[in-house]
C-alpha positions, 0 to 999 in steps of 0.5 A: 489489506492482503491481496488474494494470493494463493501460496504454492502447495506441492499437494495441489492438483496439477490443474490448480497449480497450472491455473494459478500460474496462468493467473499470475501471468495475466491469463485470466481465461486460462486460469478460470478454465482450469478452475471450471475443469476441476469443478466439473469433475469434482461436484459438491458432495452431500456434506463437507468431507476431508477427501482429496476430491473435496479439497481440490474442489475447494481450491478450484472455488478459490481460484475461480474467485481470484479470477473474478477478483482480478477482473473486478467482479466482486459479486462473482468472487463472493459467489464462489467464496460463499459456496466454498464457505458453505461446503466447508464451514470450518475453513478460514480462507473463504471467510478471510477472502470475503472480508477482503473483497467486501472491505473494498466497498465502503458501503459493505464494511460492516459485512466485511467485519463479520466475515473477518470475525468468522475468519479469526474464529476459524483460524487454526494455523498462525499464518491464517490467524495473523492474516485474519487479525490484520484484516479485522483491525484494518476494517475496524480502522476503515469504520472509524473504530480505532479503539476496537482495532487496538483491542484486536491488535492486542491479540498479536504475539509479543513484540520481542521477536519478529514474525516470520513474514517480514511484510506482516511485521510492517503491516502490523506496525502500520496498523498499530500507528493508524490505531493510535499506538505508535509506542507498540509499533516502535517496539516491534519495528526496533525488533525488526531492524535488529533482525533485518538491518538492511530492511529500509521499510522497517527503518522508514516506519521506525522514523514515522513512529518516532515522529508520532511520538515527537522524538525528533532525534530518533526520527532523523536517525531512522530516516537517514538510515532509510535514505542510505538504504534506498540509495543503495537499493537496499531490501525493502517491500515498497512499504511507505506511508503518508503520515501528515508531517508538519509543513508550511508553504516554503517546504511542502511535500507530496507522498503516497504508499503502495505495495508493488514491484516497481517498473523502472523510471528513467529521468528522461521518461519522467521529464517527458510525462511532466512536459505532457502534464504541463501541456495539458494546463490552461495557457494562463497557468502555464505562463505563471509556471514558465519561470519555475524550474522543475528539477528531477532528483533521485531522492531528497538531499541527505542534508534535508533528510538530516534536517527532518525531511521525509526521505520518501517524498514524491515531490516538493514545492520549495519557495514562495507561492505565486500569489505572494510574489505578485508585483515583486521583482525579486521573490525572497526565495528560490522557487522550484518544483522537485520530483524524486525519481526513485520515490515515484518509481517505488509507488507504481506497479505498472507503466500506467500507474507510473504515468498517473503518479507523475502527473498527480505529483506534479499537479500537486506541487504546482497547486502549492505554487498557486497557493492551494493547501492540502485540503484544497488539493484533496478536494481536487483529487490531488492528495 
């Protein structure tokens, strides 16, 4: 889903600009005050018009909705957006934002889809059209309707030229794969890697598409390129995905996806959180893990990626589960838990989420040591 983001527009009222700047800096109260000030001086007209007052009022309603969204108040956000949609029935943005707000509630997905359809019908600019198309397809996927999502995505422009918005290219490629069309996703990703050869996220998703198409050679080539760019700190949008790679207990992994600027994670900080996590475990479990080394590496090894390993794993349990070594003096394989610092760093958007991801990753891999499969880990909230 797209975040509720207002693009800077030099034609905006200065009070609205100041409000958005306040919101971006985390001052929700100041942002809301700016919106309320504008709304107090720009009352609703008897009917929607194209006057500057009306445009400023609409912008203020969006800002107020964004403030409510920032505080997790979906009802308040919807109230402002419904008012904006009522006052300007032809405007795409309020409908799109309502679709995004409602899509976060699994019980209101059908309602979200109705708003996404309205947004698509009202879209006049290409950016609005593409955003509405993405929202509609994503909601259809959340509803378990991949056929409908594929039909929606057939409305995309031809894939022989990348879209102007790099992130939108990545989002549509992911949506296409989720909808069961990795072939079209690969076409678009190849086009993107040709125009943006330093974009690591494009290479990563190209590898995912190749894997879905059972093209092992192409997958490895794309992921080798991904690792190289990630190692260099190459251009990327923290766009990654858990794509269900085949696994067994000797070579298991944990991976997540996010779209945020990552806080820095030092090896020392990672180890400190890992030690705190281990200390929370029951004594009996800690005793079994006592001889299992926890190794920190920046990224999966080049040789492992060349052999087909996902270059963006967060963690890896390698070896033999505890239950299979009971009573065996010399386990047949080296048993260790690896945590990949740069990949964990990539997933987080603040210090709290970083700590949560480290903890979840370590417990996930420890679960594999104790013989839990992916389904069992998911039931424990460690997927």
